[in-house]
C-alpha positions, -999 to +999 in steps of 0.1 A: +100+486+704+114+497+671+141+492+657+173+523+662+191+531+629+216+556+623+222+553+585+241+582+572+256+580+535+280+603+519+282+617+482+307+595+472+289+565+481+300+552+516+273+543+536+264+531+572+283+547+598+268+533+625+236+510+630+218+497+669+205+460+665+200+461+701+166+468+704+139+437+689+116+450+661+083+427+671+059+443+642+087+426+620+087+395+639+053+392+636+055+396+595+083+371+594+058+347+612+032+357+591+053+349+563+065+316+575+028+305+580+017+319+548+044+298+529+043+269+549+009+266+541+012+270+498+036+247+501+017+220+518-012+228+492+013+219+465+027+187+478-009+178+486-022+187+446+007+167+431-002+134+453-037+137+448-034+140+411-016+109+411-035+090+433-044+066+409-010+052+406-009+023+423+008-013+426-011-048+424-021-047+455-040-014+450-011+009+471-003+043+463+037+043+450+030+085+449+029+093+481+045+118+511+077+109+526+088+136+553+107+165+548+136+183+535+164+196+558+151+233+566+168+262+554+166+299+555+149+325+525+162+359+530+126+378+526+115+416+522+109+411+558+139+391+568+151+358+572+124+328+570+128+296+578+110+269+558+112+233+555+097+215+525+077+184+525+092+155+504+077+133+481+086+099+470+078+082+439+082+042+439+074+035+401+107+020+378+135+048+374+121+052+338+083+061+354+094+081+383+087+123+383+105+146+405+083+168+425+101+205+419+081+233+439+077+260+417+069+283+448+100+274+470+127+264+438+155+242+449+188+260+460+170+290+462+184+316+493+168+348+481+138+363+474+133+384+441+133+413+458+158+412+472+181+406+438+167+434+425+176+456+457+211+448+452+214+461+422+193+494+428+217+502+462+248+497+437+231+525+411+222+554+439+258+550+450+263+524+481+300+505+477+303+470+479+319+472+516+286+486+528+263+462+512+260+439+547+249+469+570+232+485+551+212+452+542+213+447+582+191+480+587+169+470+559+159+437+570+168+432+602+202+420+622+201+383+613+203+393+575+232+371+566+247+360+533+251+392+517+285+400+524+310+423+508+323+387+492+287+376+480+278+411+463+310+407+439+302+370+429+262+384+421+282+410+401+301+382+384+268+366+374+251+397+362+283+396+342+272+364+325+238+368+319+244+400+301+269+386+281+246+355+274+216+384+271+236+402+244+244+370+220+204+361+221+187+351+192+162+376+172+153+351+147+112+364+143+118+396+161+106+426+143+109+463+160+086+490+143+102+522+159+140+524+171+154+547+197+192+548+197+213+568+220+247+567+237+247+571+275+284+586+285+302+576+319+336+581+336+349+549+347+383+544+367+400+517+360+406+510+323+399+469+319+379+476+285+403+471+247+401+497+219+406+524+248+438+538+253+453+537+283+447+571+306+413+571+285+385+573+317+355+579+293+331+556+283+300+555+259+275+534+261+253+529+227+217+521+240+193+510+213+154+503+223+123+487+200+090+485+199+075+457+186+041+456+169+021+451+197+036+480+207+052+468+238+094+483+241+119+462+243+159+468+252+179+457+222+212+463+227+237+477+248+271+482+242+305+496+249+313+519+216+341+536+209+320+575+211+295+575+191+316+567+154+295+550+127+321+517+126+308+511+165+269+517+156+272+495+118+290+471+142+260+469+164+236+465+138+249+440+114+251+420+151+212+426+148+208+414+115+235+385+118+213+374+146+178+373+130+166+405+128+153+408+093+128+431+091+140+473+088+124+497+116+100+518+102+112+544+116+145+557+137+144+580+164+174+596+177+198+631+183+220+644+158+248+625+164+260+617+127+277+582+128+239+565+137+220+579+108+252+571+083+254+536+096+212+536+094+214+544+062+241+514+049+224+485+070+182+494+070+179+516+043+147+518+042+141+534+074+129+565+080+144+592+101+139+613+129+154+635+150+148+642+186+132+674+196+148+677+227+183+675+218+178+698+189+159+726+214+189+722+237+212+727+207+198+755+192+188+774+226+227+768+237+233+791+206+211+819+218+219+844+249+197+834+277+176+869+279+158+852+244+155+818+254+122+816+272+108+833+237+127+813+211+116+778+235+080+787+232+085+792+191+100+755+190+071+742+213+049+758+186+066+735+153+066+697+179+031+705+190+011+716+157-014+700+151-005+694+112+029+695+091+021+723+074+012+742+106+047+731+117+058+743+088+044+776+091+060+777+130+095+772+115+093+800+094+082+824+118+109+812+141+135+816+114+124+854+103+119+861+144+161+852+150+174+848+116+193+885+117+210+884+152+209+847+160+223+829+126+240+799+140+207+789+165+187+788+131+211+771+111+212+743+139+175+743+133+172+744+096+194+719+088+173+688+100+141+705+091+126+678+073+138+652+097+126+670+128+090+667+112+088+633+102+065+620+130+036+636+113+034+611+086+031+579+118+003+578+138-011+605+160-014+584+189+026+575+186+037+614+182+044+614+223+068+583+217+088+589+185+091+629+187+125+624+213+146+596+227+131+601+259+121+563+266+160+556+266+170+588+283+143+584+311+151+549+319+189+554+327+190+586+343+197+568+373+229+553+361+243+590+363+229+596+396+252+566+405+279+582+384+277+614+402+279+599+437+302+575+428+330+597+402+322+565+377+324+531+379+347+511+391+355+494+354+336+500+319+324+462+324+308+473+358+290+506+339+277+478+314+265+449+340+249+478+358+231+491+328+219+456+319+203+453+354+189+486+351+169+477+324+156+445+337+141+459+364+134+492+345+113+472+312+087+455+344+071+492+343+072+502+308+040+503+295+030+499+256+027+522+231-001+545+229-024+537+200-004+509+193-035+494+179-026+511+147+011+502+140-006+469+119-017+496+096+019+509+098+036+478+090+008+467+056+020+502+048-010+521+050+001+560+048-008+589+077-014+622+071-007+642+098-014+612+120-047+602+104-049+573+086-053+578+046-078+552+044-100+566+073-096+604+052-109+591+018-136+575+038-151+606+054-146+625+020-171+600+003-193+604+028-190+637+028-197+643-006-232+630-014-243+644+017-228+683+001-248+670-031-282+667-013-278+694+009-275+715-026-302+699-043-329+707-017-312+743-012-319+748-048 
């Protein structure tokens, strides 16, 4: 027998219309029984190990002072296979108060009621457009009719906890941190309820300013997510100065962003030594928008010839070709491209293995694409604070799947000040020239 469910979700996020839990899901019952048995065995082993490691702790009569002492009351844990009931063994330490050790299970922490997978499922469903009131029925359809403790009020309380987590995260210390690459972008969203200071009463448009960085070992990290006033210089400067105030002392080697002037002006004031790279994806879109659709495929191919050129010299030639091809008829498009010519080709001065990461702001765009999906389904977040919180939770979940940068082993050389010419370490070029020169001499002598 299988569980019969009818799950329908409207575009506005209204979810489950009807769910029938009359039938028993035999497979789920078997999985839950197996999970319960394995969990019990793991906890028993953990307790036994704790007691065995202290078997030498005895009194004057040779009797053990650290022993098992029954079990704690049963509690129900909500897991990915449904609710599982478990009872944890109790440990008694008979030593004097100052010497006692409290047993704390790493498998089953005190007060745990939901597994991590369930905690992550909730923001994921929320981002997919599910409304708060529809969570209980939706989760019952996923976890079984016995799934309890996830009412609308519970989800609301969880959202409050996430807001506190975001507040603490946004004030964390950055002492000792270093980011070699810095990606910046503004994520725009609609809000239905205006609850933020600095926004006019009728303003329903929110701009989330996002910073992501790459550490010296190539790990990508979310640095900041802030509700800014559009992409103004003042908003970006406040964020960058805040990073410095929390201990970020080393300027990034390279910053990647679109053409929003506010960020670049702020960056020049706070980290004047950081080089600039314009996002080639944004630039391509902006240039094509100034051209008729009939010539866009040709123009896009020529633009890709620039971005994919093997050397800076080849990219310069492709730049000149684009300008000569379209300048006469599409002057606005050519000006849009050529005004940022230098900062569009900065990536050639960095390791070639990193080019795929540092030409665009895709690390930010791809991570937060699902936030836009929720906006389309729910026609905007309920409030600006909710949007910030969801962005934070989304990044936390997504960061587990982030991979290190390709060619991250080149980054230490970059930090040491080694120059890269067309993506190649300058020292390696010099070594190759030194090795090939004698060979040429020898060959000439032999021929002669």
